[in-house]
N, C-alpha and C positions, 0 to 999 in steps of 0.2 A: 465856253470853250469848259469840260471840264478837265481839270488835272488830277492825276493819281500818278502814287509813289509809291513802289516794289525794290525788294531788293533783287529780282530775277522776274524776267516778260517772258515768258514763252509764246510763239508762235505755232499753233500747234495741235490740237490734240489728238493726235495716233502716240500707238503705242510710243515712239522715240522723246515727244513732250508729253506727253505721260512721266514715263521713267524721269526722264531729266526733271520736273516735279518733284515727285517723290524724293528725291536724290537731294535737289535745290531746299525743298522747303527743312529740311536739318537743319540749314542757315542762314535762314531770310523766312520772306513775305514770299510768295511768290502768285503771277498773274498770272490765268490760262485763255488768252485769245485765240477764238477760233472763228469763222466769216459764218459755219453753219451748225449747226447743232453739236454737241460734245462727243456724242458716240459713229458723228460722219466720217471715216476716214479710210487711206487706201488699206491701213490696219484692220482693222476694220473688217474689210473683204475677200483679208487674205486667204484661200483658202488652204493653201501646204503649213508645213509646220515650225517649228526651228531645229533647228542643225545645231546637234552638239558631242563631240567624241566621249564617250563617258560606259560606252559599252565594254564589254573584258577584252575583246578582240579588236577593240578601236584605240586608234592613240592623236590627239591633239594635230602631231605632225602631218597622221591621215590627212586629217579635215583639211590642212595645208593644203598638201598637196594638191588633192583635187580641188581648191579654191583656184588654185595658181593657172591647173592644167582649162579652166572652163574661162581665166582672167586672157589668156590667151598672149602672155607675156608681158603686161600692162599692170597688175596688178604689185603696190606696194610691200613690199616682201617684211616691214616691218607693224605693218597694220594688219597682214594677217595675222601673223603671229600672233597680237595682241587679242584680235578677233575669234581666233581655236584655243586662246589660251584661257583669257577670261570671261570665255562661253562659259565656260564648264563652270567657273562660279559661279556667273550671274543665274543659269538653270536653277542650278540648288538652292541660290538664292530665293528669288520669284517662289520656288516649291515648297520651300521653307516659310514664304509669306504667308501660305494657302491655298499657291495655284494648282490646280487638278488635271495633268495631263490622263491621257486616256490611257487604264491598264487590264492587265488580264492574268489572272491567279494571282494578284497581289505585285505583278512587274510590270513597269511602264516597258510598252509596248514603243519600238522602233520601227522607223519605216525607210522605205527607203527613195530615191527620188533621182532625177537626170544627173548625171555628170559626179553621184555620190559612189566610193567602191564599195563603202561599207553602210547598214541601217544603224543611220545618228539621228534620224527625223522624230522629235515628239510631237503628238498630236492631241488635241483635245476634243473631245464632242466630235470623232471624224474627219471630219470635210471644214471642221468652223473654226478654225484655231488660232485662227486670228481675231474673232470675232472674241472669242473667249479670252485671251492674253489679255487683248483691248480693253472688254468691259474692267475682266479682274481690276487690272491696276485703273480703270475710271473709278472704281470704288474705292479704293484706296485713296486716290486723292479726293473724291469728294465729300469723304471723311474727315480731313485735312482740317482743321483750323487754319492753317497757315497758305493754304491757295485756295484761289480765288476765280473763279468761271466770269471768263466776259463773251456768252457767247454770240450768235450772230453779228458781229464786231469783226472790222477788216482792217487792215492794217493799212495805210496811207504811203506813210514814210518813214524810213526810218531814220534819224539824228544825228548825224554824222559830222564833229567839230575835231580839226588835226587829228586829224584816221581815229578817234575815240566815238564809240557808238554811247549813246549817255539817254536815249529813248526813244522811241517814235508816235504818229500822230494817226489815231486808229478813225473809223466811221462807226457810228452803232445804229445799223438799218433800222429798229424798230422807234429811234428818238430820232433822228438821220443827223444827230450830234457828235460834233466832231471831238474827237478827248484826246489827253496827253499824256502820256504815261514816259514818266521818269523814272531811271533805273540803273545800276552800277552793269548788269550784262541782260541782253538779250540775246537770246535762242532761238535760232529760226529751227522749228520740225518740221513745215511746210505740206515736204510727199512732194506726189511728183508734175507731172508736166501731162501727161499722158493723152488725154480729154481735147488735145487740140488735133488728133487725130482723129478719122471718124471712128474704125473699128476699136475700142477699147475697151481693156475691162474694169477701168479705174471708173470712181463713183465722179456726177459734175464735178463737184468741188475741185479736181488736179487739174488746172490750168494754166501748172508754173510760177505762182504770184511769188513767192518767196525767192526765187532764180530769181523775179524780174528785180522785187524790192535790195536783194542785198548786189545786183546788177546797175541799178542806180544809186547807189550809194557808195560805189567803188571796188565791192568785192571781187578779189576774180574765183572765176568758177573755171572745172578742168572734167574734158573731156565733153563736151556737151553733145557730139556726135554722135556718141552711144547710147542707142534708144533699143530697151530688150520688148521683141515681139515672141509674146508665150504662143506656144507651137499651138495649140490645143485649146482655144475657145471656137462655143458654140456658131456654128453659122449659117441662119437662116434669114432667106428677105425679111428687110425692114424689124429685123430685131436687134437690139443691142448685143453687144457679144459678151457671153457667158460663157467664166473659164470652168474648164474641166480639169481638174487640179493633174500639178506636176503626180502626182499620188498615187492619180488613178495607172498613170502607165509601172509608177516605182508598184504595183500589183501584180504587175503584167498582162497589163493591156497592149492590143497591136493597132496597128494602124496599116489601115486597108488603102489602097488606088481605089478609081473607080471601078475594076473589076473584081475586087472583093483578094487582093493578093499583098500580106506585105512588101513594102520596098525598103524598111528603115533598115536591114541585113545585110543587104550588099554596099551598106556608103558610110558605114561606121561599126566598129567593136562590138560596139553596148545596143546596137540597133536603138530602139525605142527610148533607150537609157542613157543617149549622146546628152552633150549638153545642148542647152535651149537655142543656142547660135547654131546649131547642124543640125538641129529639128525641124526649126523654121523654119529655115531655109529648101531642106529639103518636101516640106508640108507645100509651102511655095513653089516648089518646079514643079512639082507634081500635079499642081492646080494649075499652074502655065499650060501644061503637057497634055492633061485631059480634054477629053472631046465633053464632057457633061461638068466641069470646072468644080470639083468635087473630091473632098477625101474626108475618109470615117476613125473615130474611134469605136474600139468593142472591146468589151470586155466579155461575150457572150462563151465565150473556154473555158470562164473562171466561177467559180462555186458565186453562185447569185445571195445567200442568206446572208455572204461573206459581205459580200459590194455594199450590199442594202444598207449593212449595218454599216459597215465604214465610208460611205458617200454619203451619207442622210440628206445632205444640203442640196447636193447635185443629182441629185434621184428625185425629190421632191419640184425643183426647179425644171426636171426635163418631164415629168409627168405632167404637170402643168400646162405644157405644151407636146402635150402626147407623143412625146419619148420615154420611151423604159432604158434605162442604161442598161439592165440586163441580159434583155432580149433584141435589141436594136443596134444598128449602125450609126452612129451619130454622128453626124454633118460637123466639121470643124475646120477652121481655119485661122493665119495668126491672125494673131490682135496686140497694138500697143500694151505695153503690160506695165511697163519698168523703164526709169527714168536714172542709167546707169550714170553718169556724170554729173556733179552738180556744184555746188558751194563748195570752192577749197578748201580741208580743210587739215590741220595737221593730227598728230593721235588725240587728242587732248580738247578738238569740237572749235579749237580755235583759227579765227580766218586772219585775215589779213589786217581787220580792221579791227583797232582795240578795242573788248568790250563785245565786238558782234561773235556769237558762237551760232555753229550747224550742225544736226546730226539727225540721224534718220535717210529716207531718200533725198532730199533735200541736198544733205551732206555728199561730197564724193572726198571721204577718209583717204582712198588709196584701196580699200576692199577688195570694189566689186571688178577692175581692171574693165577688161572689154565686154564682159559677158559675166554677170551675175550667175554665183552658182546658185540653186534652187535651194531655196531656205535658209538665205543664210542674211535676209534682208530682216525679217524679224531679232535675229541675233545681232545685228547690228547695231539696232534698235533700244536693247537691253545694255551690251557695251559698251557703246559709244554718247548715248542718252546720260549714263552715268557719267563716263567722264569727264562729257560737257559740264554738265551741274558740278560736280566736285572743284573743276580748275575755277570756272567763274564765280566761286565762292571765296577766292583770293583776291579779286577783283573791288576798285575801292569805289563807291558811291562818285560818281564825277555824270549825275544829271543838267545838264543845261535845258533850259525852256527856251522854245524855237514858237513862236505865232504863229499859228498855221492860216496860209492866207486862201489855202482853198475852202473853194463855197459849194460841198458837193450836192450835189443832186439828181433826181431820177428823173428825165425828161422822157415821158410816153413817145413824144413824136418820136425818136430817134429810133425805137425799138422795133420797125422790118427795117432796120438801115443796119442795124446792130443785126441780126440777128439772121441777116443776108451775110453780110464779112464773118460772121461767128463759121457758120456753116463753108462758107470760100477757104476761111483757113485753115481749115479740115481736112477740104476735099486738095487742097494744093499739100501740105502735109503726107498725106495718101500719099498721093496719086506720086509726091516725085521724091519726097523724102522717107521713103517707106523703110519697107524690108531690102530694096535694092533699087540701088540708086546708080546715076551717071551726072557725066558732067553737063549735058545738057539741059536732065530737069531740073539738078539742082541750082543753077543757075536762073530759068528761067524760074521757081521757088524764090530766089534772094529777087528777082525782078517785081518780081507780085506781092510779095510781101516789106517791100521797100517805097510801094504803092501804096500799100492799104497804111502800114504805118505814117505814113506821111498823111493822108485825110483823116487821120485820129488824130495825132498828133497836137494840134489846137481844139480839142475837145472834150479835155483831159480831168474840165469839171464834171463832164455828165460821167455819171459811174459804171454805165454802161458800156459808154464809148470810148472812156479809159482800158474797160476790160478786152477789150478788141485790140487797144493801143501794145497791153502786154502782152497779148496772145501775139503778137505779131513781130515782134519785137523776141520772144520765144525760137519761135520758128526760124526767124534768121541766125540766131547764134547758132542752134542746130545746123541750119543748111550751110552754113559761111565752116561750122567745122569740117562739115562732110566734106564739101569741096575739096577744102586744102590736104584734105586726108586721102592721096591716091595710093588706097592699100584697100584690102580686103581683111579684114581684123573685128571677131567677136561680132557683136550684133551692126556692125558697118561692115556693106555688104555693098561693092562697088561692082556691077558688072563690063566694067573701062577701066578694073585695076582689079581679075580675080586672083590675083596673090597677096601674100603676105609678105609685108617688106621688109628685112630685118634694119633697113634703115631707119624703117618707124615706129621702132620703138622707143617714144615716147609719148608725154602727156600732153594735151594741147590746153594752153588757159588762151583764158578771153576775159577782158577787161573794157568796161564804156571808155570810150575815145583813146584807146590803144588798138594796135594792133595786134594778130595773133600770134603769141610766142611759142616755144616749147620749153617743156622741164625733163630733165631722164628722171627712168621709175626708179624708185630706191631698190636693188635688189643687193641678197648675199650672196658674198663670197663662196 
């Protein structure tokens, strides 16, 4: 087993991990571990932009209020205050580093997205913001001699002793060799879990690995029942969901029912620009009540040249499928998109385990509440990735070598069984723990996921079997949290408890071997 020693070990190569690595490199040597190529992440696929209140007619206080409105009473006010105020500085910082955002006549173009009252969305390459900003930070990290990448490497276990994380075990796919990384701080930046659903906008790597690792190590998880379903993902038979960015509606797109009629105007004052939970549920209901089971997004009434220039990535993908964004009504439906809950952290990314940090989508900083405001996620990466790195540098080295008894293997004989249960979990999550839930379905999901977990619990030495076990645990955490929350709030909609309950304005906390408990929301008086 190879042994490595680094001052900081970062798991994940999305925007949060890269930002954390860049800042941590000022204080020591950094390892970035990623289970695929360095440029594959949820961040890279983000079509939306980065929200920051820098316009003359905008203020951080306005951004604060819009975030709270979208979060439906579960945003921690101090975390949102950090986000909207420090976010302005972080945007200016990466511009100073050389990041280029879209401009017109020399001025940065600010877009509008759902839930925002002001134009405050920075875009790069039109609808390729995630790709551009992630690639920008990736290039900075690749040129940095303090940072070493370990691609195609998956973390097997966090090493925790007496409440202190001092390292981890990882598996290199190419050599099939287990490695030990000793460090004073591990920063989790592993992204989300939405690939455990059938319809999702996420890459295949987004299966909740970081959540499982943290849970297994004893970390507290917060608000796991809240999953954001993006309202407008391309809906075609036998095709993966493809994101139709929130920014398309920001530019004036209409949502149409099967009869070609707009339906959002009568549901919310902001119509198509209502918060995502409102729009996603409205589309879901429209699909369920229609004879064809279809809803469309249309920009036919808008300037075609502007749309083509603004949404080049989307137009290219649609044309490959014989659609044209400027002339066709595009069939859409909600798809699992973002993990709103995650590993519970404070304002510096600290978890309840000393030396273990989290930032980005895998973290629950308190910013997102019950329903993430559009384009706050990349901003959260910039703000809290930096905060985690800066706080982690104060930790003292505490590497405790622990021999690894894992004899990890890849057993081809299990492949058919693994594929079957991977699809089974996705079907269970989509059918029973999807955009609309009820007690009967949630209990059915818990029962079946428990059986699947039991089937694979003793097969963890096989890599593919261990993936199924981990996915089943993630599914159980979401379903059990959803069963206990007997109300509808944000991205959690219960058809048997349709109202938002003032008595359930709290965070749910889950921890291994402990009952679910609840904590108050931090609110300014």
